[in-house]
C-alpha positions in Angstrom: -147.5 150.9 175.6 -143.8 151.7 177.0 -141.6 154.2 175.5 -138.1 155.1 176.0 -136.4 158.3 174.4 -132.5 158.0 174.1 -129.6 160.0 173.1 -127.9 158.9 169.4 -124.2 160.4 170.1 -121.3 161.4 167.6 -117.9 160.3 168.1 -114.6 161.8 167.1 -111.4 159.8 165.9 -109.0 161.4 167.9 -106.1 159.9 165.4 -106.9 157.3 162.8 -103.9 155.5 161.5 -104.3 152.5 158.4 -101.2 150.0 159.9 -101.5 148.1 156.8 -103.2 145.8 154.1 -104.8 142.6 154.7 -104.8 139.8 152.3 -108.8 140.3 152.1 -108.3 143.3 151.0 -109.5 145.1 154.1 -107.4 147.3 155.9 -105.6 147.2 159.3 -106.7 150.6 161.7 -105.4 151.8 164.4 -108.0 154.7 166.1 -108.8 156.4 169.2 -112.5 157.1 169.6 -114.0 159.7 172.0 -118.0 160.6 172.4 -119.3 163.7 172.4 -122.6 165.5 173.5 -123.8 166.2 170.3 -126.6 163.6 169.3 -129.1 162.4 167.4 -132.5 161.5 169.8 -134.2 158.1 169.1 -137.7 157.7 170.4 -138.9 154.0 170.8 -142.5 153.2 171.4 -143.0 149.2 171.8 -145.7 147.4 170.1 -147.7 144.1 169.9 -147.8 144.4 166.2 -146.4 141.2 165.0 -143.0 142.1 162.6 -143.4 145.9 162.4 -141.0 147.8 162.7 -142.1 151.6 161.8 -139.6 154.2 161.2 -140.0 158.0 160.6 -139.5 160.2 159.2 -138.4 159.0 155.9 -134.5 160.1 154.7 -134.1 161.4 151.4 -132.1 158.9 149.4 -132.2 156.1 151.8 -134.6 153.3 151.5 -135.7 151.9 154.7 -134.4 148.7 154.0 -131.4 150.2 154.1 -131.4 152.6 156.9 -129.3 151.0 159.7 -132.0 152.2 162.5 -134.4 149.3 160.7 -131.5 146.7 160.1 -130.5 146.8 163.6 -134.2 146.0 164.7 -135.1 143.2 162.3 -131.7 141.7 163.0 -132.0 141.7 166.8 -135.9 140.1 166.1 -134.3 137.6 164.0 -131.1 136.8 166.7 -133.8 136.6 169.4 -136.8 135.2 167.8 -139.0 138.2 169.1 -142.2 138.8 167.7 -143.1 142.4 168.9 -142.9 145.5 167.0 -141.9 148.8 167.3 -142.2 152.8 166.3 -139.2 154.3 165.9 -138.8 158.0 165.5 -135.8 160.0 164.8 -134.8 163.5 165.5 -131.7 163.8 163.1 -129.0 166.3 164.2 -125.5 164.9 163.4 -124.6 165.7 159.9 -124.6 162.4 157.2 -121.3 161.6 155.6 -119.8 164.1 158.4 -117.2 161.4 160.0 -118.9 161.8 162.9 -120.3 158.1 163.3 -124.0 159.1 163.0 -125.9 156.0 161.3 -123.7 153.8 163.5 -124.8 155.2 166.7 -128.4 155.1 165.6 -127.6 151.3 164.8 -126.2 151.1 168.3 -128.8 153.2 170.5 -131.9 150.9 168.5 -130.3 147.6 169.9 -129.5 149.0 173.4 -133.2 150.4 173.5 -135.1 147.4 171.8 -132.8 144.8 173.6 -134.0 146.4 176.6 -138.1 147.5 175.2 -138.4 143.7 174.0 -136.9 142.1 177.2 -134.4 139.8 174.7 -131.8 139.8 177.1 -128.9 139.7 175.2 -125.9 140.9 177.3 -123.5 143.5 176.0 -121.2 141.4 174.4 -123.7 139.5 172.5 -125.2 142.9 171.7 -122.1 144.2 170.2 -121.6 141.4 168.2 -124.9 141.8 166.3 -124.2 145.3 165.8 -120.5 144.2 164.2 -122.6 142.7 161.5 -124.0 146.5 160.9 -120.9 148.0 160.7 -116.8 147.9 162.1 -118.1 151.5 164.4 -121.1 150.0 165.8 -119.9 148.1 168.7 -118.2 151.0 170.4 -121.3 152.8 170.8 -123.0 149.4 172.0 -120.2 149.2 175.0 -120.5 153.2 175.6 -116.5 153.6 176.7 -113.8 155.7 175.2 -111.3 153.5 173.5 -108.5 152.4 170.7 -109.6 150.1 168.3 -107.6 148.0 166.2 -107.9 145.2 163.4 -110.8 146.4 161.0 -112.3 148.0 164.2 -113.5 145.0 166.5 -110.8 145.0 168.7 -111.4 147.7 171.4 -109.5 148.4 174.5 -111.4 150.9 176.6 -109.6 154.1 178.1 -109.5 156.8 180.2 -108.3 159.7 178.8 -108.8 163.5 178.9 -111.8 165.1 178.5 -111.6 168.5 176.4 -114.1 170.7 174.6 -114.2 171.0 170.8 -115.2 173.1 168.2 -116.2 171.3 165.3 -116.7 172.5 161.6 -119.4 171.1 159.3 -118.0 172.0 155.7 -120.5 171.8 153.2 -119.6 168.9 150.9 -119.9 165.2 151.3 -117.1 162.8 151.4 -117.7 159.0 150.1 -115.4 156.9 152.3 -115.1 153.9 149.4 -113.2 157.2 147.4 -110.8 157.8 150.1 -109.7 154.2 150.5 -109.4 153.8 147.0 -106.9 156.7 146.4 -103.3 156.1 145.4 -101.8 158.9 147.7 -103.5 157.0 150.7 -100.9 156.1 153.1 -101.3 152.4 154.6 -98.4 151.7 156.1 -98.8 154.0 159.7 -96.6 153.0 162.6 -99.1 152.0 165.4 -99.2 153.9 168.5 -98.5 152.0 172.2 -101.2 152.5 174.9 -99.0 154.0 176.9 -98.3 156.7 174.1 -102.5 157.0 174.0 -102.7 157.7 178.2 -99.6 159.7 178.2 -99.5 162.4 174.9 -101.6 165.2 175.2 -104.5 165.0 172.7 -103.7 167.4 170.3 -100.3 165.7 169.7 -101.5 162.2 169.6 -101.3 160.7 165.9 -103.1 162.1 162.9 -105.8 161.2 160.2 -103.9 159.4 157.4 -107.3 160.0 155.3 -106.5 163.7 155.8 -104.3 164.7 153.2 -105.9 163.1 150.5 -109.5 164.6 152.1 -107.7 167.7 152.0 -106.5 167.2 147.8 -109.9 166.2 147.3 -112.2 169.0 148.9 -111.2 172.4 148.9 -113.8 173.1 151.5 -111.8 170.6 154.0 -108.7 172.4 153.1 -109.7 175.5 154.2 -111.4 174.5 157.3 -108.4 173.0 158.4 -106.4 175.9 157.9 -109.0 178.3 159.5 -109.2 176.0 162.9 -105.3 175.6 162.6 -105.3 178.8 163.9 -106.4 177.7 167.4 -105.0 174.7 167.6 -104.5 171.1 166.5 -107.1 170.8 163.6 -107.8 167.5 162.4 -110.6 165.6 160.2 -112.7 162.8 161.9 -113.0 159.4 160.6 -113.5 159.8 156.7 -114.1 163.0 157.0 -116.1 165.7 156.4 -116.5 167.2 159.9 -113.3 168.9 161.6 -112.6 169.5 165.1 -110.2 171.1 167.7 -109.5 170.6 171.1 -109.5 173.3 174.1 -109.3 173.2 177.6 -112.6 175.2 178.1 -115.7 175.9 176.5 -115.1 179.3 176.8 -112.4 179.3 174.7 -113.7 177.1 172.1 -116.8 179.7 172.0 -114.2 182.4 171.8 -113.0 180.3 168.6 -116.6 179.8 167.4 -117.3 183.6 167.2 -114.2 184.7 165.7 -114.6 182.4 163.3 -117.7 183.3 162.4 -116.5 186.9 161.9 -114.3 185.5 158.8 -114.9 186.0 155.3 -114.4 182.5 153.7 -115.1 180.9 150.1 -116.8 177.8 152.0 -119.9 178.0 154.3 -119.4 176.4 157.5 -121.6 175.5 160.3 -120.4 174.9 163.9 -121.3 173.3 167.1 -119.6 173.1 170.6 -119.4 170.0 172.2 -117.8 168.6 175.1 -115.6 165.4 175.2 -116.5 162.0 177.4 -115.0 158.7 177.9 -118.6 157.4 178.4 -121.1 157.8 176.3 -123.9 159.7 176.5 -126.4 157.1 175.6 -125.0 155.1 178.7 -125.1 158.0 181.0 -128.9 158.3 180.1 -129.0 154.8 180.9 -128.0 154.4 183.7 -129.7 157.7 185.2 -133.1 155.6 184.0 -131.7 152.6 186.2 -131.9 150.5 183.2 
């Protein structure tokens, strides 16, 4: 029985602009994705049990049939007529509903890993197309390159940008994406940023997150966290929240800010993490080490 353990990394949206609303009701977005070495870990065992996808542990409030890991495995089996099964175990580190893309990353790692274990032979474009059926953020994790995403997230342009250290705050709240999109105060007509500007502007000065003002107004923990982080640099919300981040030139600077924050008296509770930015996904770096 073949086994494989792979990281399932988080991402940050270094900016996130809503550039318009489409006739079908969806929004056109422009965002810049970068990976960080803050990861879940997925363990895969290839089995001969026809059609069986075993997933552990159970996640409270998420039926197996709705879990993106399970859905990704079933989707790959259906697309390739594979008759093998798999046992999958998730070591969860990334907060749910934090805007770090944990569910999308789990789905992408599952597709990539099982494509290898099951010898289904799909290329990266085919895997990304499958991932897009599970969520707009899944293809960027499948492809594994920092990228500007446009449209509804399906148009990806790989970029090579600075790789700073980040201090990430996790507030004690859970943000529902649909509620932010539905808010009447949400800006929906931001100007897009040129690729030249993305490549030549310091990350802390690059764009903004259109969801941030709405999230600040709805969640006092996000308001407090952004105010705290702003004392150290350019603090931003990632995705549709709730996690917040600030970039630093070095690990030492990020750790100093983390220690300083831990000594402040705050109304809300915050967990914090130090992570390095990566233009190549830790998933793909690990695969390269394994020579797959």
